[in-house]
C-alpha positions in Angstrom: 1.9 -32.6 17.6 4.6 -30.1 18.7 5.6 -27.6 16.1 9.3 -27.0 15.4 10.2 -23.4 15.0 13.2 -22.3 13.0 14.7 -18.8 12.6 12.6 -16.4 10.6 14.0 -15.1 7.4 14.1 -11.4 6.6 11.1 -10.3 4.6 13.0 -9.7 1.4 14.4 -13.2 1.5 11.4 -15.2 2.4 10.3 -16.3 -1.1 13.6 -16.9 -2.7 13.2 -20.7 -2.5 9.4 -20.7 -3.4 9.5 -18.8 -6.8 8.5 -21.7 -9.1 5.4 -22.6 -6.9 4.6 -18.9 -6.5 4.5 -18.4 -10.3 2.4 -21.5 -10.9 -0.1 -21.5 -8.0 -0.6 -18.1 -6.5 -4.0 -16.5 -7.3 -4.6 -13.6 -9.6 -7.1 -10.8 -8.8 -10.7 -10.3 -9.8 -11.3 -8.3 -13.0 -13.9 -6.3 -11.1 -11.2 -4.8 -8.9 -9.3 -3.7 -12.0 -12.5 -2.4 -13.4 -12.9 -0.2 -10.3 -9.5 1.2 -10.6 -10.1 2.1 -14.2 -13.4 3.7 -13.4 -12.6 5.6 -10.3 -8.8 6.1 -10.4 -8.1 6.5 -14.1 -6.2 3.2 -14.6 -5.3 3.0 -18.3 -2.8 4.0 -20.9 -2.3 7.5 -19.5 -1.2 6.2 -16.1 2.3 5.4 -14.8 2.1 3.0 -11.9 4.7 1.8 -9.3 3.8 -1.7 -8.4 5.8 -2.0 -5.1 6.6 -5.5 -3.8 5.8 -6.7 -7.3 7.1 -10.2 -6.7 6.7 -12.3 -9.8 4.6 -9.8 -11.4 1.1 -11.2 -10.8 -0.6 -7.8 -10.3 1.9 -6.0 -12.6 0.5 -8.1 -15.5 -3.0 -7.0 -14.8 -2.0 -3.3 -14.7 -0.2 -3.8 -18.0 -3.1 -5.4 -19.6 -5.1 -2.2 -18.8 -2.4 -0.2 -20.8 -0.5 1.4 -17.9 3.2 1.9 -17.8 4.4 -0.2 -14.8 7.5 0.1 -12.7 7.7 -3.3 -11.0 9.7 -2.6 -7.8 10.9 -5.8 -6.1 13.9 -6.3 -3.7 14.0 -10.1 -4.0 16.2 -11.0 -6.9 14.8 -14.5 -7.7 11.2 -13.1 -7.7 12.2 -10.0 -9.7 14.0 -12.2 -12.3 10.8 -14.4 -12.6 8.8 -11.3 -13.3 11.3 -10.2 -16.0 11.1 -13.6 -17.7 7.3 -13.5 -17.7 6.8 -9.8 -18.6 9.9 -8.6 -20.5 8.0 -8.5 -23.8 5.0 -6.5 -22.3 5.0 -2.9 -23.5 5.3 -0.5 -20.7 7.1 -3.0 -18.2 10.1 -1.8 -16.4 11.7 -3.9 -13.7 13.3 -2.0 -10.7 15.6 -3.5 -8.0 14.2 -1.6 -5.1 12.1 -1.7 -1.9 9.1 0.0 -0.5 11.3 2.2 1.6 13.8 3.0 -1.1 12.2 2.4 -4.6 15.0 4.1 -6.6 12.4 6.0 -8.6 12.6 9.8 -9.2 10.5 12.4 -7.2 7.0 12.8 -8.4 7.3 10.2 -11.1 4.3 8.1 -10.9 0.4 8.6 -10.8 -0.4 5.5 -8.7 1.3 3.2 -6.3 0.0 -0.4 -5.9 1.0 -3.1 -3.4 -0.7 -6.4 -3.9 -0.3 -9.0 -1.2 2.8 -7.1 0.0 2.1 -4.0 2.2 2.2 -6.1 5.5 6.0 -6.7 4.8 6.8 -2.9 4.6 8.0 -0.5 7.2 4.8 1.5 7.2 6.3 4.9 8.3 9.3 4.8 5.9 7.2 3.4 3.0 4.6 6.2 3.4 7.4 8.8 3.2 8.9 7.1 0.1 5.4 6.9 -1.5 4.8 10.6 -1.0 8.2 11.3 -2.6 7.6 9.4 -5.8 3.8 10.1 -6.2 2.7 13.1 -8.2 0.6 15.5 -6.1 -2.8 13.9 -5.6 -1.7 10.5 -6.7 -3.4 7.3 -5.8 -2.3 4.6 -3.3 -3.9 1.1 -3.8 -3.4 -1.8 -1.4 -4.9 -5.2 -2.2 -4.9 -8.6 -0.5 -6.5 -11.9 -1.2 -7.7 -13.2 2.1 -8.4 -17.0 2.0 -11.7 -17.9 3.5 -10.9 -20.2 6.5 -14.3 -21.5 7.5 -16.8 -21.4 4.7 -16.3 -25.1 3.7 -15.2 -28.2 5.6 -12.1 -28.4 3.4 -11.1 -24.8 4.2 -11.6 -25.4 7.9 -9.4 -28.5 7.8 -6.8 -26.7 5.8 -6.7 -23.9 8.3 -6.1 -26.3 11.1 -3.3 -28.0 9.1 -1.5 -24.6 8.8 -1.8 -24.0 12.6 -0.5 -27.5 13.4 2.5 -27.7 11.0 3.5 -24.1 10.1 5.2 -22.5 13.2 5.3 -19.1 11.6 1.6 -19.1 10.5 -0.1 -16.2 12.2 3.2 -14.4 12.9 3.5 -13.2 9.3 -0.2 -13.2 8.5 -1.2 -10.0 6.6 -4.5 -10.0 8.6 -2.4 -8.7 11.5 -2.7 -5.3 9.8 -6.2 -4.1 10.7 -8.3 -1.7 8.5 -7.7 1.1 11.1 -3.9 0.7 10.6 -4.4 1.0 6.8 -6.6 4.0 7.3 -3.8 5.7 9.2 -1.6 5.4 6.1 -4.1 7.5 4.0 -4.8 10.2 6.6 -5.6 13.1 6.2 -7.2 11.8 2.9 -10.1 9.4 3.0 -9.6 5.7 2.4 -12.1 3.6 0.5 -12.5 -0.1 0.7 -14.2 -2.7 -1.6 -14.4 -6.5 -1.3 -14.7 -8.9 -4.1 -14.7 -12.8 -4.2 -12.1 -14.8 -6.1 -11.8 -18.6 -6.6 -9.2 -21.2 -7.4 -9.6 -24.9 -8.1 -6.7 -27.3 -7.5 -5.8 -31.0 -8.1 -3.5 -32.4 -5.6 -0.3 -31.1 -7.3 -1.7 -27.6 -7.4 -2.9 -27.8 -3.8 0.6 -28.8 -2.6 2.2 -26.1 -4.8 -0.1 -23.5 -3.3 0.7 -24.5 0.2 4.5 -24.5 -0.5 4.3 -21.1 -2.1 3.4 -19.6 1.3 6.2 -17.9 3.1 5.5 -19.7 6.4 5.2 -23.3 5.0 8.0 -25.6 6.2 10.5 -26.3 3.4 12.2 -29.7 2.7 14.6 -30.5 5.5 12.4 -28.9 8.2 11.0 -31.6 10.6 7.4 -30.5 9.9 7.7 -30.7 6.1 7.0 -34.4 5.4 4.3 -34.8 8.0 2.6 -31.7 6.8 2.5 -33.1 3.2 1.2 -36.5 4.4 -1.7 -34.6 6.2 -2.3 -32.5 3.2 -2.8 -35.6 1.1 -5.2 -37.0 3.6 -7.2 -33.8 3.5 -7.3 -33.8 -0.2 -8.5 -37.4 -0.4 -11.2 -36.7 2.1 -12.5 -33.5 0.5 -11.9 -33.8 -3.2 -14.7 -33.9 -5.6 -13.9 -35.2 -9.2 -10.2 -34.8 -8.3 -10.3 -31.2 -7.2 -10.8 -29.0 -4.2 -11.9 -25.4 -4.3 -10.4 -22.3 -2.6 -12.3 -19.1 -2.1 -10.9 -15.7 -1.3 -12.2 -12.3 -0.2 -10.2 -9.8 -2.2 -9.9 -6.6 -0.2 -9.0 -3.4 -2.0 -8.1 -0.3 -0.1 -7.6 2.9 -2.2 -7.4 6.6 -2.0 -5.3 9.7 -2.7 -2.2 10.0 -0.7 -1.4 13.4 0.8 1.1 14.7 3.4 -0.1 14.8 7.0 
């Protein structure tokens, strides 16, 4: 088939029409990753964290559960409002209308900055300058991504091909376009550490469709590829499901270190 390409949205607008699916079907993060941050970076009740690009608050919730005070910084109003609905009653949660390049937070006001599934949207140079401004001296930067495994099962192989066939923007906005050496450059002159964990989701068909449509590059209703993509998705599900479910596997990659001026 020939993919149809529409104009690309600005990063801060890309998820406005996907919030409901994002809340329901996006993955969380492994408890082992939070354990590492508690053990090595002091994550806990004594810490103030800026969760930048917080979206609907998936990672913010995990930080709050560890007792941290969390400034959830998010430029997209529908996503920020979803986080406020979900987390407003959590002690220590503060919602901030801001971006990675202009958080609106005071100088030297946070002990740690996190960006979960978000850093690839940032202007890296401007974001680093802003992070240095709001971090206390010797503060921590934590970047985390869930990377979907694309070839470890027949279903995941087929799903990867579906995205290539029907989502024209797939690959253009892929966070894997930022390589580890690019990330290491953000931390220099300090050292960067990296750890990998495994994470898993299980979906019925409704969940699988919702997970696909939560992706920024998935064609939305009205796009010529939308209906054919969903027909193909149903075919893949019926071919690969076991007991009414399919399994997704992720490699969760955590990059962390202290951020210091060059």
